[in-house]
C-alpha positions in Angstrom: 111.9 135.0 125.0 113.2 132.1 127.1 113.4 128.5 126.1 110.5 126.2 126.8 111.0 122.7 128.2 107.6 121.4 127.2 108.0 121.0 123.4 107.5 117.7 121.6 110.6 115.5 121.5 110.1 115.0 117.7 113.3 116.5 116.4 115.6 115.1 119.0 115.8 111.8 120.9 116.9 112.2 124.4 119.7 114.6 123.4 122.8 114.4 125.5 120.9 112.2 128.1 123.1 111.0 131.0 122.1 107.4 130.3 123.9 107.5 127.0 127.5 106.4 127.1 130.0 108.9 125.7 131.2 107.8 122.3 134.8 108.7 121.6 136.2 108.6 118.1 139.1 106.3 117.7 142.0 108.1 116.1 143.5 106.9 112.8 146.4 108.4 110.9 144.3 111.4 109.8 143.2 112.2 113.3 146.8 111.9 114.5 147.8 114.3 111.8 145.3 116.9 113.1 147.0 116.8 116.5 150.5 117.3 114.9 149.3 120.1 112.7 147.5 121.9 115.5 150.9 122.1 117.3 152.2 124.1 114.3 149.0 126.2 114.5 149.6 126.9 118.1 153.2 128.0 117.5 151.9 130.5 114.8 149.3 131.9 117.2 151.7 132.6 120.1 154.4 134.0 117.7 151.9 136.5 116.2 150.0 137.5 119.4 151.2 138.8 122.8 151.1 136.1 125.5 150.7 136.7 129.2 153.7 135.2 130.8 152.5 135.2 134.4 153.3 131.7 135.6 151.0 131.7 138.6 148.0 132.9 136.6 148.7 130.4 133.8 149.0 127.6 136.4 145.7 128.6 138.0 143.9 128.6 134.6 145.4 125.2 133.6 144.5 123.7 137.0 140.8 124.7 136.5 140.8 123.3 133.0 142.4 120.0 134.1 140.0 119.6 136.9 137.2 119.3 134.4 138.6 116.2 132.7 136.5 113.1 133.5 138.1 110.7 136.0 139.7 107.7 134.4 139.6 109.2 130.9 142.9 109.3 129.1 143.6 111.9 126.4 145.0 110.7 123.1 148.7 110.6 122.4 150.0 114.1 121.8 147.2 115.8 123.6 147.9 117.6 126.9 145.5 120.1 128.5 147.2 123.5 128.9 145.8 127.0 129.0 147.5 129.9 127.1 146.4 133.5 127.9 146.6 136.0 125.1 146.9 139.7 125.9 144.0 141.0 123.8 140.9 143.1 124.6 138.7 141.2 122.2 137.0 138.3 124.1 137.9 135.0 122.4 138.1 131.4 123.5 139.0 128.3 121.5 140.9 125.1 121.7 143.2 123.2 119.4 143.3 119.5 118.9 146.6 119.1 120.7 144.9 120.2 124.0 146.0 123.9 123.9 143.1 125.9 125.3 143.4 129.6 124.4 141.6 132.4 126.1 142.2 136.2 125.8 142.5 138.7 128.7 139.3 140.3 127.3 137.4 137.0 127.8 139.0 136.2 131.2 138.5 139.6 132.7 134.9 139.7 131.6 134.1 136.8 134.0 133.2 137.2 137.6 134.0 133.9 139.4 135.6 130.5 139.1 132.4 128.7 138.2 132.0 131.0 135.2 135.6 130.3 134.2 135.2 126.6 134.6 131.9 126.8 132.6 133.6 128.3 129.5 136.5 125.9 129.8 134.2 122.9 130.2 132.9 123.5 126.7 136.4 123.3 125.2 137.4 120.4 127.4 134.3 118.5 126.1 135.6 119.0 122.6 139.0 117.8 123.5 138.3 114.7 125.6 136.0 113.3 122.9 138.2 114.0 119.9 135.7 116.2 118.2 138.1 118.0 115.9 140.1 115.0 114.7 136.8 113.1 114.4 135.4 115.6 111.9 138.6 115.6 109.9 138.7 111.8 109.8 135.1 111.7 108.5 136.0 114.2 105.8 139.0 112.3 104.7 136.9 109.1 104.6 134.4 110.9 102.4 137.1 112.0 100.1 138.1 108.4 99.6 134.4 107.5 98.9 134.1 105.2 101.9 130.3 105.3 102.4 129.9 102.4 104.8 131.1 101.7 108.3 134.1 103.9 108.3 132.0 107.0 107.6 129.3 105.9 110.0 131.8 105.6 112.9 133.3 108.9 111.9 130.8 111.6 111.4 128.0 109.4 112.6 129.4 108.8 116.1 130.7 112.3 116.5 127.7 114.3 115.3 124.9 111.9 116.1 126.3 109.6 118.7 126.4 112.2 121.5 122.8 113.3 120.7 121.1 109.9 120.1 121.4 106.5 121.8 121.8 104.4 118.7 123.1 101.0 117.6 124.2 99.9 114.2 120.8 98.6 113.0 119.8 98.4 109.4 117.1 101.1 109.9 119.4 103.6 111.5 122.1 102.8 109.0 119.7 103.7 106.2 118.9 107.0 107.9 122.6 107.8 108.3 123.1 107.0 104.6 120.4 109.4 103.6 121.9 112.1 105.9 125.3 111.4 104.3 124.0 111.7 100.8 122.2 115.0 101.5 118.7 113.7 100.7 117.6 114.5 104.3 118.9 117.1 106.8 120.1 116.7 110.4 116.7 117.6 111.9 114.8 115.1 109.7 117.3 112.4 110.5 116.6 112.9 114.2 112.9 112.8 113.6 113.1 109.5 111.9 115.3 108.0 114.6 112.9 109.4 117.3 110.1 107.5 115.6 112.1 104.3 115.6 113.0 104.6 119.3 110.0 106.2 121.0 107.3 107.1 118.5 105.6 110.3 119.4 106.9 110.6 122.9 107.1 113.6 125.3 110.2 114.0 127.4 111.3 117.0 129.4 115.1 117.3 129.1 117.9 118.4 126.8 115.9 117.3 123.8 113.2 119.9 124.5 115.8 122.6 125.1 117.4 121.9 121.7 114.0 122.2 120.1 113.8 125.7 121.5 116.7 126.9 119.4 116.0 129.1 116.4 116.6 127.2 113.1 119.8 129.1 112.2 121.6 127.9 115.3 120.7 124.2 114.9 122.7 121.6 113.2 122.2 121.4 109.5 123.6 124.8 108.6 126.2 123.2 106.3 129.0 123.7 108.9 129.7 120.3 110.5 131.0 121.9 113.6 127.5 123.3 114.6 126.2 120.0 115.9 129.3 119.6 118.0 128.8 123.0 119.6 125.5 121.7 121.0 127.2 118.5 122.1 130.0 120.4 123.8 127.5 122.7 125.5 125.6 119.7 127.0 128.7 117.5 127.8 130.5 120.5 129.2 127.7 121.3 131.5 127.9 117.7 132.9 131.7 118.0 133.3 131.1 121.3 135.2 128.7 119.8 137.7 130.9 116.7 138.2 133.8 119.1 139.0 131.6 120.6 141.7 130.7 124.0 140.1 127.2 125.6 139.9 125.8 125.0 136.4 123.6 128.1 136.7 126.8 130.3 136.2 127.3 128.8 132.6 124.8 131.0 130.8 126.0 134.2 132.5 129.6 133.4 131.7 128.9 133.2 128.0 126.7 136.3 128.2 129.5 138.3 129.9 132.0 137.2 127.3 129.7 138.1 124.4 129.1 141.5 125.9 132.8 142.2 126.2 133.3 140.9 122.6 130.6 143.3 121.4 132.1 146.1 123.4 135.5 145.6 121.9 134.0 145.4 118.4 132.3 148.9 118.7 133.7 151.3 116.2 135.7 148.6 114.4 135.3 146.9 111.1 135.1 143.1 111.0 138.5 142.9 109.5 139.9 145.0 112.4 138.1 142.9 115.0 139.8 139.7 113.7 143.1 141.3 112.8 144.9 139.9 115.8 144.3 136.3 114.6 146.9 134.7 112.5 146.0 134.1 108.8 145.2 130.5 109.3 142.6 131.3 112.0 141.1 134.0 109.9 140.7 131.5 107.1 139.0 129.2 109.6 136.4 131.8 110.4 135.5 132.6 106.8 136.6 129.5 104.9 134.0 126.9 105.7 131.9 126.9 102.5 129.6 123.9 103.2 129.7 120.3 104.4 132.9 119.6 102.5 134.5 122.9 101.6 137.4 124.8 103.2 138.1 122.3 106.0 141.8 122.3 107.1 143.2 119.7 109.4 144.8 122.3 111.8 141.9 124.7 111.9 138.7 123.1 113.0 137.8 125.0 116.2 135.2 127.8 116.5 135.7 131.0 118.4 133.3 133.2 120.4 132.7 135.5 117.5 131.2 132.5 115.6 128.9 131.3 118.4 125.2 131.8 118.2 124.0 134.8 120.4 121.4 132.6 122.0 123.9 130.2 123.6 123.5 131.8 127.1 119.7 131.1 127.0 120.3 127.6 125.8 122.7 126.9 128.7 120.3 128.5 131.2 117.6 126.2 130.0 119.8 123.1 130.1 120.9 123.9 133.6 117.3 123.6 134.7 116.7 120.4 132.7 116.0 117.0 134.3 119.4 115.6 133.4 121.3 118.3 135.1 119.1 118.8 138.2 119.4 115.0 138.8 123.1 115.3 138.5 123.3 118.2 140.9 121.2 116.4 143.6 123.3 115.9 146.7 126.3 117.7 145.4 128.0 120.7 147.1 128.3 123.2 144.3 130.6 126.2 144.5 131.0 129.6 142.8 134.6 130.3 143.7 134.5 134.1 143.9 137.3 134.5 146.4 139.6 132.1 144.6 139.0 133.8 141.3 139.5 137.3 142.7 142.8 136.3 144.3 144.2 134.7 141.1 142.7 136.8 138.4 142.0 140.0 140.2 145.4 140.2 141.8 147.1 139.9 138.4 144.6 142.4 136.8 145.2 145.1 139.4 149.0 144.6 139.4 149.1 145.0 135.7 146.8 148.0 135.8 149.0 149.7 138.4 152.1 149.0 136.3 150.5 150.5 133.2 149.2 153.5 135.2 152.6 154.2 136.7 154.2 154.0 133.2 151.5 156.4 131.9 150.4 153.8 129.3 146.8 155.1 129.5 145.2 152.8 127.0 146.4 149.7 128.7 145.7 151.1 132.2 142.1 152.0 131.2 141.6 148.5 129.8 142.8 146.8 132.9 141.0 149.1 135.4 137.8 148.9 133.4 138.1 145.1 133.4 138.7 145.2 137.2 135.7 147.4 137.7 133.5 145.2 135.6 134.7 142.2 137.5 133.6 143.7 140.8 136.7 145.4 142.0 134.9 148.7 142.6 136.9 150.6 145.2 138.0 154.2 145.3 141.4 153.5 143.8 140.1 151.7 140.8 137.5 154.3 140.1 140.0 157.2 140.5 142.6 155.7 138.3 140.0 154.6 135.7 138.9 158.2 135.5 142.4 159.5 135.1 143.1 156.9 132.5 140.1 158.1 130.5 141.6 161.6 130.6 145.0 160.3 129.5 146.8 162.4 132.1 145.8 165.6 130.3 142.1 166.7 130.3 142.5 169.1 127.4 143.7 166.3 125.1 140.9 163.9 125.9 137.8 163.6 123.7 134.5 164.8 125.0 133.3 161.3 125.4 136.4 160.4 127.4 135.9 163.5 129.6 132.3 162.5 130.4 133.4 158.9 131.2 136.2 160.3 133.4 133.8 162.5 135.4 131.5 159.5 136.1 134.4 157.5 137.6 136.0 160.3 139.5 132.7 161.1 141.1 132.3 157.4 142.0 135.8 157.5 143.5 134.8 160.4 145.8 131.6 158.7 146.8 133.4 155.5 147.6 136.4 157.2 149.3 135.6 160.8 150.3 139.1 161.5 151.4 140.8 160.4 148.2 142.5 163.8 147.5 143.8 162.9 144.0 140.2 162.4 142.7 139.3 166.0 143.6 142.4 167.3 141.8 141.5 165.4 138.6 138.0 166.7 138.8 139.3 170.3 139.2 141.4 169.9 136.0 138.4 168.5 134.2 136.0 171.2 135.3 138.6 173.9 134.5 138.8 172.4 130.9 135.0 172.6 130.7 135.1 176.3 131.9 133.1 175.3 134.9 135.2 177.6 137.1 133.3 177.5 140.3 133.2 173.7 140.4 136.9 173.6 139.5 137.8 175.9 142.4 135.7 173.9 144.8 137.5 170.7 143.8 140.9 172.2 144.0 140.3 173.6 147.5 139.1 170.2 148.6 142.3 168.7 147.2 144.5 171.1 149.1 142.6 170.6 152.3 142.9 166.8 152.2 146.6 166.9 151.1 148.1 170.1 152.6 151.7 169.0 152.1 151.5 168.1 148.4 154.4 169.3 146.2 152.1 171.1 143.7 150.3 173.1 146.4 151.7 176.5 145.2 150.7 175.8 141.6 147.2 174.7 142.6 146.7 177.9 144.7 147.8 180.0 141.7 145.4 178.0 139.5 142.6 178.7 142.0 143.2 182.5 141.9 143.2 182.4 138.1 139.9 180.5 138.0 138.3 182.8 140.5 139.2 185.8 138.4 137.6 184.1 135.4 134.5 183.3 137.4 134.0 186.9 138.3 134.1 188.1 134.7 
């Protein structure tokens, strides 16, 4: 069921509207500490997880992320945008307060073009440029010191509410924030009250209405203070995406593809195994937030894909059609960037796949070739080598499921490239293993015909005679 854009504004006052100036949290010593500690967190992550060291690819990813930063907006001291690519099949994406944006190969290879890459990066860049993570921590530290007045309001108030609502520090709003802070009302009720102050019972088609379409469990007020900021980063990131010249309609599909890859990698694994590649500090982040005040650590405030609501793609689809974004796209030349993405990401992907294939590292080769296939590199070579990788080089040792997958891709290879001799040989081996002797002979004969000078011709001819005898029994 899609999101409707005709709901009553009630619970949200012009959420993320373009007319609202972006409010950035001023960093105090607590915020600066978050940035310092996140550098230690980054060092732990890269020491415990394989990092892709391809300089050209890393430079490309960092360039895309940097292009999303708003013009004239300086990052805080100690924050520098840089992308690190982790070599993991599980699709994950997150950023640390020091500007380190981390993406896995599973996430990157699930994407299909530069606009999709920029879309997922824009969400993280929005978090970073507006100091979301340090802002949360500062607010919590202020709460610990029992500072209930202006310090708290400028902390969690401006971060959580300021992006969503055009407010000023009036007595009426201050009272609402105080009620929100004390827990006597929730995030949704606070928005309702402020909406009444500002507009009464108004009707507006925009981000506010999209937000209202979200199921309750994905809205702010879940007890995790990062949830509202996810919605903020979705909206702000979409605006950054458009301003950088990318098509916002690719955003929802980007998150949909990453989620699909994440679910695929999760198949057959327990939750502990799924997250096992994360360092202990990140695993604590995922499981350790116990409520508005519990379990928050300065260096671990980000959220990963596995924590994101499954309806985020639909949310982004609806926002891309909203009045705010359609107004922003008017007159702009928007791009997808398929060719650029294929050259930078696809080139690396296929080079790594060939290297793994030549080294007979079948698991890695299968991962890279499958990623290449899913990303649109659907030629005869990719299909053939993907099929062989499923067999692991020896048909008899593969599982029945892997054999079935291998047959699918080997047949695709022949259809795409009828003269690819090696695909026929691989099918001959597979059919022989299945005791399908007639089909095996047919494949082997086609192989010899297409490659009459191959070194193993004598062996294949002996195999054909052996299979023909079995077929006559």
